[in-house]
C-alpha positions as CSV (number, residue, x, y, z in Angstrom):
1,X,-14.5,-50.0,1.9
2,X,-18.2,-49.8,1.2
3,X,-18.8,-48.1,-2.6
4,X,-21.9,-46.5,-4.4
5,X,-22.4,-49.8,-6.2
6,X,-22.7,-52.2,-3.1
7,X,-25.1,-49.4,-1.6
8,X,-27.2,-49.3,-4.3
9,X,-27.3,-53.0,-4.4
10,X,-27.8,-53.4,-0.8
11,X,-31.0,-50.9,-0.7
12,X,-32.7,-52.5,-3.7
13,X,-32.3,-56.0,-2.4
14,X,-34.1,-54.5,0.9
15,X,-36.8,-52.5,-0.8
16,X,-37.7,-54.5,-3.9
17,X,-36.6,-58.0,-2.7
18,X,-37.3,-57.7,1.3
19,X,-34.2,-59.5,2.5
20,X,-33.3,-58.8,6.0
21,X,-30.6,-57.1,7.6
22,X,-29.1,-60.3,8.9
23,X,-29.1,-61.9,5.3
24,X,-27.8,-58.5,3.8
25,X,-24.8,-58.8,6.3
26,X,-23.9,-62.0,5.4
27,X,-24.4,-61.8,2.0
28,X,-22.3,-58.4,1.4
29,X,-20.1,-59.0,4.2
30,X,-20.7,-55.9,6.2
31,X,-21.8,-55.1,10.0
32,X,-25.2,-55.2,10.6
33,X,-24.8,-51.3,12.0
34,X,-23.4,-50.5,8.5
35,X,-26.5,-52.3,7.0
36,X,-28.9,-50.1,9.3
37,X,-26.8,-47.1,8.3
38,X,-27.6,-47.1,4.8
39,X,-31.0,-48.5,4.8
40,X,-31.5,-45.4,6.9
41,X,-30.2,-43.6,3.8
42,X,-26.2,-42.6,5.2
43,X,-24.1,-42.5,1.9
44,X,-20.6,-44.3,2.4
45,X,-18.1,-42.2,2.9
46,X,-15.0,-41.8,4.9
47,X,-15.8,-40.1,8.7
48,X,-12.5,-39.6,11.1
49,X,-13.6,-40.2,14.6
50,X,-11.1,-38.4,16.0
51,X,-8.3,-35.7,15.1
52,X,-5.2,-37.0,13.6
53,X,-2.0,-35.5,15.4
54,X,0.7,-33.4,14.3
55,X,3.6,-34.5,16.2
56,X,5.9,-32.2,14.4
57,X,4.2,-29.0,15.2
58,X,2.8,-30.0,18.3
59,X,6.0,-28.6,20.3
60,X,6.0,-25.9,18.9
61,X,2.4,-24.9,18.9
62,X,1.4,-23.3,21.7
63,X,4.4,-20.5,20.9
64,X,3.3,-20.0,17.7
65,X,-0.3,-19.1,18.8
66,X,1.1,-16.7,21.1
67,X,3.2,-14.9,18.2
68,X,0.4,-14.8,16.2
69,X,-2.4,-13.7,18.9
70,X,0.3,-10.8,19.9
71,X,0.1,-9.8,15.7
72,X,-3.4,-8.8,16.4
73,X,-2.3,-5.9,18.1
74,X,1.0,-5.2,15.3
75,X,0.3,-3.1,12.0
76,X,-0.6,-5.1,9.3
77,X,2.1,-4.9,7.4
78,X,4.6,-5.9,10.1
79,X,3.1,-9.5,11.1
80,X,4.3,-12.7,11.3
81,X,4.2,-14.4,7.7
82,X,4.3,-18.2,7.4
83,X,7.9,-17.8,5.5
84,X,9.2,-15.6,8.5
85,X,7.6,-18.2,11.3
86,X,9.4,-21.0,9.0
87,X,12.6,-19.2,9.5
88,X,12.6,-18.2,13.0
89,X,11.8,-21.6,14.3
90,X,14.8,-23.0,12.2
91,X,17.1,-20.6,13.5
92,X,15.8,-19.9,16.9
93,X,14.5,-23.5,17.6
94,X,16.3,-25.9,15.4
95,X,12.8,-26.9,13.7
96,X,13.3,-30.0,11.4
97,X,9.9,-30.0,9.9
98,X,9.1,-28.9,6.3
99,X,8.3,-25.6,5.5
100,X,4.8,-26.5,3.7
101,X,3.8,-28.3,7.4
102,X,4.3,-25.0,9.2
103,X,2.4,-23.0,6.5
104,X,-0.8,-25.6,6.7
105,X,-0.6,-24.8,10.6
106,X,-0.6,-21.4,10.4
107,X,-3.1,-21.0,7.8
108,X,-5.4,-23.0,9.8
109,X,-4.5,-21.2,13.2
110,X,-4.8,-17.6,11.3
111,X,-8.1,-18.4,10.4
112,X,-9.5,-19.9,13.6
113,X,-7.8,-16.5,15.4
114,X,-10.0,-14.5,12.6
115,X,-7.3,-13.3,10.4
116,X,-8.4,-12.1,7.0
117,X,-12.5,-12.3,7.9
118,X,-14.2,-11.5,5.2
119,X,-17.2,-8.7,6.0
120,X,-20.7,-9.6,4.8
121,X,-22.6,-7.1,2.4
122,X,-25.7,-6.3,1.3
123,X,-26.6,-6.8,-2.3
124,X,-27.9,-3.3,-3.4
125,X,-30.4,-2.8,-6.3
126,X,-29.1,0.7,-8.0
127,X,-31.7,3.5,-8.5
128,X,-32.0,4.8,-12.1
129,X,-30.1,7.8,-12.4
130,X,-29.3,8.5,-8.7
131,X,-25.4,7.8,-8.3
132,X,-22.0,7.5,-9.9
133,X,-18.8,6.6,-8.6
134,X,-15.4,8.2,-8.9
135,X,-12.2,7.2,-8.3
136,X,-8.5,7.4,-8.8
137,X,-6.0,4.8,-10.4
138,X,-2.5,4.4,-12.1
139,X,-1.5,2.8,-15.7
140,X,1.5,2.7,-17.5
141,X,2.0,4.1,-21.3
142,X,4.5,5.0,-23.9
143,X,4.3,8.7,-24.4
144,X,7.1,10.4,-27.0
145,X,8.7,7.1,-27.3
146,X,9.5,7.3,-23.5
147,X,7.6,4.6,-20.9
148,X,5.5,7.1,-18.3
149,X,2.8,6.2,-15.7
150,X,0.1,8.2,-16.1
151,X,-2.8,8.8,-13.6
152,X,-6.8,7.7,-14.5
153,X,-9.5,9.5,-13.6
154,X,-12.4,7.1,-13.8
155,X,-16.5,8.2,-13.2
156,X,-18.9,4.7,-13.2
157,X,-22.6,4.9,-13.3
158,X,-24.2,2.6,-10.7
159,X,-27.0,1.9,-12.5
160,X,-25.7,1.4,-15.9
161,X,-22.4,0.6,-15.2
162,X,-21.2,3.3,-18.0
163,X,-17.5,4.1,-17.3
164,X,-15.7,7.4,-18.4
165,X,-11.6,7.1,-17.9
166,X,-9.4,10.4,-18.9
167,X,-5.6,10.3,-18.4
168,X,-3.4,13.1,-16.5
169,X,-0.1,13.6,-15.0
170,X,-0.8,13.9,-11.6
171,X,-3.9,14.0,-9.3
172,X,-4.2,17.6,-8.7
173,X,-7.4,19.3,-8.1
174,X,-7.4,21.5,-11.2
175,X,-7.2,17.2,-12.7
176,X,-9.8,16.2,-10.7
177,X,-12.1,18.9,-11.9
178,X,-11.2,18.7,-15.4
179,X,-12.3,15.1,-15.2
180,X,-15.6,15.9,-14.2
181,X,-16.3,18.5,-16.8
182,X,-15.3,16.0,-19.3
183,X,-17.3,13.5,-17.7
184,X,-20.7,15.1,-17.3
185,X,-21.3,15.9,-20.8
186,X,-20.0,12.4,-22.0
187,X,-23.0,11.0,-19.7
188,X,-24.8,13.6,-20.9
189,X,-25.6,15.5,-17.2
190,X,-24.6,15.4,-13.8
191,X,-25.4,12.3,-11.4
192,X,-27.8,14.2,-8.5
193,X,-24.9,11.6,-6.0
194,X,-21.0,11.1,-6.4
195,X,-19.6,8.7,-4.1
196,X,-15.7,9.7,-3.3
197,X,-13.0,8.0,-1.1
198,X,-11.7,10.5,1.3
199,X,-9.3,12.4,-1.3
200,X,-7.5,15.6,-0.2
201,X,-8.6,17.3,-3.4
202,X,-12.1,17.3,-1.9
203,X,-11.7,16.4,1.8
204,X,-9.9,18.6,4.0
205,X,-10.6,16.2,6.9
206,X,-12.4,13.3,8.2
207,X,-14.7,14.2,11.4
208,X,-16.6,11.8,13.5
209,X,-19.3,9.8,11.5
210,X,-20.0,10.5,8.3
211,X,-19.0,14.4,8.9
212,X,-16.6,15.8,6.1
213,X,-14.6,19.5,6.4
214,X,-14.6,19.9,2.2
215,X,-11.8,22.1,0.6
216,X,-13.4,25.3,-0.3
217,X,-12.5,24.9,-3.6
218,X,-14.5,21.9,-3.9
219,X,-17.7,23.1,-2.1
220,X,-17.7,25.4,-4.8
221,X,-17.1,23.0,-7.9
222,X,-20.0,21.0,-6.2
223,X,-22.4,23.8,-5.5
224,X,-22.0,24.9,-8.9
225,X,-23.0,21.8,-10.6
226,X,-25.7,21.2,-7.5
227,X,-24.4,17.3,-6.7
228,X,-24.5,15.8,-3.2
229,X,-20.7,14.2,-2.5
230,X,-21.2,11.2,-0.6
231,X,-17.5,9.8,1.3
232,X,-16.9,6.0,1.9
233,X,-15.9,5.4,5.2
234,X,-12.1,5.5,5.6
235,X,-10.7,2.4,4.1
236,X,-13.2,0.9,3.0
237,X,-12.6,1.7,-0.5
238,X,-15.1,-1.2,-1.6
239,X,-17.8,0.7,-0.8
240,X,-17.7,2.0,-4.2
241,X,-16.4,-1.5,-5.8
242,X,-17.9,-0.6,-9.2
243,X,-15.5,2.3,-10.1
244,X,-12.6,0.5,-8.5
245,X,-13.4,-2.5,-10.6
246,X,-13.9,-0.2,-13.6
247,X,-10.3,1.6,-13.4
248,X,-8.8,-2.2,-13.1
249,X,-11.0,-3.1,-16.4
250,X,-9.9,0.3,-18.5
251,X,-6.0,-0.8,-16.8
252,X,-6.1,-4.3,-18.3
253,X,-8.3,-4.0,-21.4
254,X,-8.2,-0.7,-22.8
255,X,-3.7,0.0,-21.9
256,X,-2.9,-3.5,-22.6
257,X,-0.6,-3.8,-24.8
258,X,0.8,-0.3,-23.7
259,X,-0.4,2.3,-26.1
260,X,2.2,4.3,-27.7
261,X,0.8,8.3,-27.9
262,X,2.7,11.4,-28.6
263,X,0.2,13.6,-25.9
264,X,-2.4,13.7,-23.3
265,X,-4.6,14.6,-26.1
266,X,-4.1,11.6,-28.0
267,X,-4.2,9.1,-25.2
268,X,-7.5,10.7,-24.0
269,X,-8.9,10.3,-27.3
270,X,-8.0,7.1,-27.5
271,X,-9.6,6.4,-24.1
272,X,-12.6,7.8,-24.9
273,X,-12.8,5.7,-28.2
274,X,-12.7,2.5,-25.9
275,X,-15.0,4.1,-23.4
276,X,-17.9,4.2,-26.4
277,X,-16.9,0.7,-27.3
278,X,-16.8,-0.7,-24.0
279,X,-20.6,0.9,-23.7
280,X,-21.7,-1.7,-26.1
281,X,-21.4,-4.7,-23.9
282,X,-23.7,-6.2,-21.8
283,X,-22.9,-6.5,-18.2
284,X,-23.3,-10.3,-17.0
285,X,-23.9,-9.3,-13.4
286,X,-27.3,-7.6,-14.7
287,X,-30.7,-9.2,-15.0
288,X,-31.6,-7.8,-17.9
289,X,-29.9,-8.4,-21.6
290,X,-29.9,-4.9,-22.3
291,X,-26.3,-3.3,-23.1
292,X,-24.5,-0.3,-21.1
293,X,-25.8,2.0,-23.3
294,X,-29.7,0.9,-23.4
295,X,-29.4,0.7,-19.6
296,X,-27.7,4.8,-19.8
297,X,-30.1,5.9,-22.3
298,X,-33.0,4.8,-19.5
299,X,-31.2,7.2,-17.1
300,X,-29.8,10.0,-19.2
301,X,-32.9,12.1,-19.6
302,X,-33.3,12.2,-15.5
303,X,-29.8,13.4,-14.9
304,X,-29.3,17.1,-13.6
305,X,-28.7,19.2,-16.6
306,X,-25.6,21.0,-17.3
307,X,-25.3,24.9,-16.9
308,X,-25.1,27.1,-19.3
309,X,-21.4,28.0,-19.0
310,X,-18.9,25.2,-17.4
311,X,-17.5,25.6,-14.1
312,X,-14.1,28.1,-14.5
313,X,-11.3,25.6,-13.6
314,X,-8.3,27.6,-12.5
315,X,-6.1,28.0,-9.9
316,X,-4.8,31.5,-9.0
317,X,-1.1,31.8,-7.5
318,X,0.5,34.8,-6.8
319,X,4.4,34.7,-8.3
320,X,7.1,36.9,-8.3
321,X,9.0,37.2,-11.4
322,X,12.8,36.4,-11.0
323,X,15.8,37.9,-12.6
324,X,15.6,35.0,-15.4
325,X,12.3,36.3,-16.5
326,X,10.6,33.4,-15.0
327,X,7.8,32.6,-12.8
328,X,7.7,29.5,-10.6
329,X,4.6,27.2,-10.3
330,X,4.9,23.9,-8.9
331,X,8.6,23.9,-9.0
332,X,8.8,24.5,-12.7
333,X,9.5,27.9,-14.4
334,X,7.3,30.1,-17.1
335,X,8.9,33.1,-18.8
336,X,7.7,36.7,-19.4
337,X,8.7,39.9,-21.2
338,X,12.2,41.3,-19.6
339,X,10.1,44.6,-18.3
340,X,8.3,42.3,-15.7
341,X,11.5,41.3,-13.9
342,X,10.9,41.8,-10.4
343,X,7.3,42.4,-10.6
344,X,4.4,40.3,-8.5
345,X,1.7,39.1,-11.1
346,X,-0.6,36.0,-11.0
347,X,-0.6,32.7,-12.3
348,X,-3.8,31.3,-13.7
349,X,-2.9,27.5,-13.5
350,X,-5.2,25.3,-15.6
351,X,-5.0,22.1,-16.2
352,X,-3.3,22.0,-19.4
353,X,-1.9,25.8,-19.5
354,X,-0.4,28.6,-17.3
355,X,-1.1,32.1,-17.8
356,X,0.5,35.1,-16.2
357,X,-1.5,38.0,-15.7
358,X,-0.6,41.9,-14.7
359,X,-3.8,43.0,-13.1
360,X,-6.5,42.1,-15.7
361,X,-3.9,41.9,-18.9
362,X,-2.5,38.6,-19.9
363,X,1.3,39.1,-20.7
364,X,2.2,35.3,-21.6
365,X,0.6,32.1,-21.7
366,X,2.5,28.7,-21.8
367,X,1.7,24.8,-22.3
368,X,1.8,23.4,-18.0
369,X,4.5,21.2,-17.9
370,X,4.6,18.6,-15.6
371,X,7.8,17.4,-13.5
372,X,10.2,19.8,-11.5
373,X,12.9,22.1,-12.3
374,X,11.5,22.2,-16.2
375,X,11.6,25.5,-18.0
376,X,8.8,26.4,-19.9
377,X,10.3,29.6,-22.1
378,X,9.2,32.4,-24.8
379,X,12.3,32.5,-26.5
380,X,11.2,36.2,-28.1
381,X,11.0,37.2,-24.5
382,X,14.3,37.1,-24.4
383,X,15.5,38.4,-27.8
384,X,15.5,42.0,-26.6
385,X,18.2,41.3,-23.9
386,X,20.1,38.6,-26.2
387,X,20.5,41.9,-29.0
388,X,21.8,44.1,-25.8
389,X,24.2,41.3,-24.5
390,X,25.2,39.4,-27.7
391,X,28.2,37.6,-26.3
392,X,25.3,35.2,-24.7
393,X,24.0,34.2,-27.8
394,X,25.6,31.0,-28.7
395,X,24.9,29.7,-24.4
396,X,21.4,31.6,-23.8
397,X,18.5,28.8,-22.8
398,X,16.4,30.4,-25.4
399,X,18.5,30.5,-28.1
400,X,20.0,26.4,-27.0
401,X,16.0,25.5,-27.0
402,X,14.9,27.4,-30.3
403,X,18.0,26.8,-32.6
404,X,17.5,23.0,-33.0
405,X,14.1,23.4,-34.5
406,X,14.6,26.7,-36.8
407,X,15.0,26.1,-40.3
408,X,18.3,25.4,-42.4
409,X,17.7,29.2,-43.9
410,X,18.5,30.9,-40.5
411,X,21.2,28.8,-39.4
412,X,23.0,30.1,-43.0
413,X,21.6,33.6,-42.8
414,X,23.2,33.5,-39.3
415,X,26.7,32.4,-41.0
416,X,26.6,34.5,-43.8
417,X,26.2,37.7,-41.4
418,X,28.8,36.5,-38.9
419,X,31.3,36.2,-42.1
420,X,30.4,39.9,-43.5
421,X,29.7,41.7,-40.2
422,X,31.9,39.9,-37.4
423,X,30.7,37.9,-34.4
424,X,28.7,40.9,-32.8
425,X,27.4,43.0,-35.5
426,X,26.4,40.0,-37.6
427,X,24.9,38.0,-34.3
428,X,22.8,41.2,-33.3
429,X,22.1,41.8,-37.0
430,X,20.7,37.7,-36.8
431,X,18.7,38.7,-33.4
432,X,16.8,41.9,-35.1
433,X,15.7,39.1,-37.9
434,X,14.6,36.6,-35.0
435,X,12.4,40.0,-33.7
436,X,10.3,40.1,-36.4
437,X,8.3,36.8,-35.0
438,X,7.1,38.8,-32.5
439,X,5.3,41.0,-35.8
440,X,4.5,38.6,-38.4
441,X,3.6,34.7,-38.2
442,X,6.3,32.1,-37.8
443,X,5.6,30.6,-41.4
444,X,5.9,34.3,-43.2
445,X,9.4,35.2,-41.3
446,X,10.7,31.6,-42.4
447,X,9.5,31.9,-46.1
448,X,10.8,35.3,-46.0
449,X,14.5,34.4,-44.7
450,X,14.7,31.9,-47.3
451,X,13.6,34.0,-50.2
452,X,16.5,36.3,-49.0
453,X,18.8,33.5,-48.4
454,X,18.4,32.4,-52.2
455,X,18.7,35.6,-53.9
456,X,22.0,36.3,-51.6
457,X,20.7,39.2,-49.7
458,X,22.0,38.6,-46.1
459,X,20.7,41.3,-43.8
460,X,17.5,42.6,-41.5
461,X,16.4,45.1,-44.1
462,X,16.2,42.4,-47.5
463,X,13.9,40.1,-44.7
464,X,11.7,43.1,-43.7
465,X,11.0,44.5,-47.4
466,X,10.3,41.1,-48.4
467,X,7.7,40.7,-45.7
468,X,6.2,44.3,-46.3
469,X,5.9,43.3,-50.4
470,X,3.6,40.4,-49.1
471,X,1.4,42.5,-47.4
472,X,1.4,44.2,-50.4
473,X,3.1,47.4,-48.8
474,X,5.7,49.3,-50.6
475,X,8.8,50.7,-48.3
476,X,7.6,53.9,-46.7
477,X,10.4,56.8,-47.2
478,X,9.5,59.9,-44.9
479,X,10.9,63.2,-46.8
480,X,14.0,64.8,-45.2
481,X,13.5,68.0,-43.4
482,X,13.8,71.2,-45.6
483,X,16.4,72.7,-43.0
484,X,18.6,69.5,-42.7
485,X,20.9,70.5,-45.7
486,X,19.7,74.6,-46.5
487,X,20.0,74.8,-50.1
488,X,19.8,71.3,-51.0
489,X,16.6,69.8,-48.8
490,X,14.9,72.9,-49.0
491,X,14.8,73.0,-52.9
492,X,11.7,72.9,-54.9
493,X,12.0,70.2,-57.8
494,X,8.6,70.4,-60.4
495,X,7.3,66.9,-60.8
496,X,8.0,65.7,-64.8
497,X,5.4,64.8,-66.7
498,X,6.5,60.9,-68.3
499,X,4.0,61.6,-71.3
500,X,6.5,63.8,-72.5
501,X,9.2,61.4,-73.3
502,X,6.1,59.0,-74.9
503,X,6.1,61.6,-77.2
504,X,9.6,61.5,-78.5
505,X,9.6,58.2,-78.9
506,X,6.8,58.8,-81.3
507,X,8.7,61.2,-83.0
508,X,7.0,64.6,-82.0
509,X,7.7,67.7,-80.5
510,X,7.3,68.5,-77.0
């Protein structure tokens, strides 16, 4: 075979020493046609004059091509793979060739038929402070000692590449809005155009062409901040590939290894710190050498200003209070006081809280829980009913939820009251002590119970007395009605002058 060393020697002998084609053919042992090609500048390489046959596949090629052509009309996830084709050939047609041979043939045939043909894209030059992209993603974290999946809201500036990432439990509309409400101050304003997928929290229906029927609440949100929403074509998430890459980048770089946190608040502080650190980097795809933050400073002052007050991100849900004193929101239960059983109220559902309203009056507020069939109850809502039906004390959900976290002095007080007064009377007295939480801070009640237990005073009155003394108030004693006991309560008693006793001590005469 002709190598590059002979190629060089033949051309040198011809160009420098003037040797002819015949002489070169004799000296180097190549045909004159080969010498002519070398002198014409054709580099030496192997050229296949005819396609090599594949006798193993030739007998089944027509059938396989028909299978693949029919697959073009089938759903993408239910088409023949190379592995499936090989197993069918072996099981149905006694094929004796290797799987690797089938794979090579299928790969080439799919390419010829147009499978996975990549579409050409137009490189864009993003305008300063014009557009940002928004998307959701998923990731895993360790929260409260348990591994759980979280949803990542991500907004990314197309010009600067600056990203904002925030974690949520669900992809609900109130979380979607909350992500924007946190992102806008981070970027220092509102981008005139935000690019989305056809998210159900924003889009009610995809119409012909670029037209969309948007969710009424999203129209209100978008109008409040006066930005334009632009949507990708269905199935074309690559039209906002920057933010999709940003979600993946955050997942690989911010959340590896899996962070261990106690709450979403802690997780989002952690993510914000990582986003700020990322802003100090340079993007290799940019022409200049400025950092992300330096590029963002160029666009910060050109963004739309934030309104004076943020958008009120609340979802109003009508609820009916069950006999368990709870309102059901998103298949979870939230408690209210006993007096509202059977009433119809309004739940103001925020991103992190659920508040219950009777008209304009708030009667309860809870941290929002995520999942199904979970109870978020305030034990104080149930104490009045438990005091009336004290036999349910030990199994009441409110007590079972509260009991593991209350201080040891509570348990000691309860045991002493039961031992001295009996089961029902003792527990009823203890419930009265717990009800002091409705009028005093939890820390003050716990301290008062601890003091009375230490003094051996086991009663509601003793705890109430300590609380009043700490407030600087003496016990209030109301005089008895004069007609209560004739001859006794109506008697007039002069108030003694205590100075007379001092005179006696000094030996004087009064």
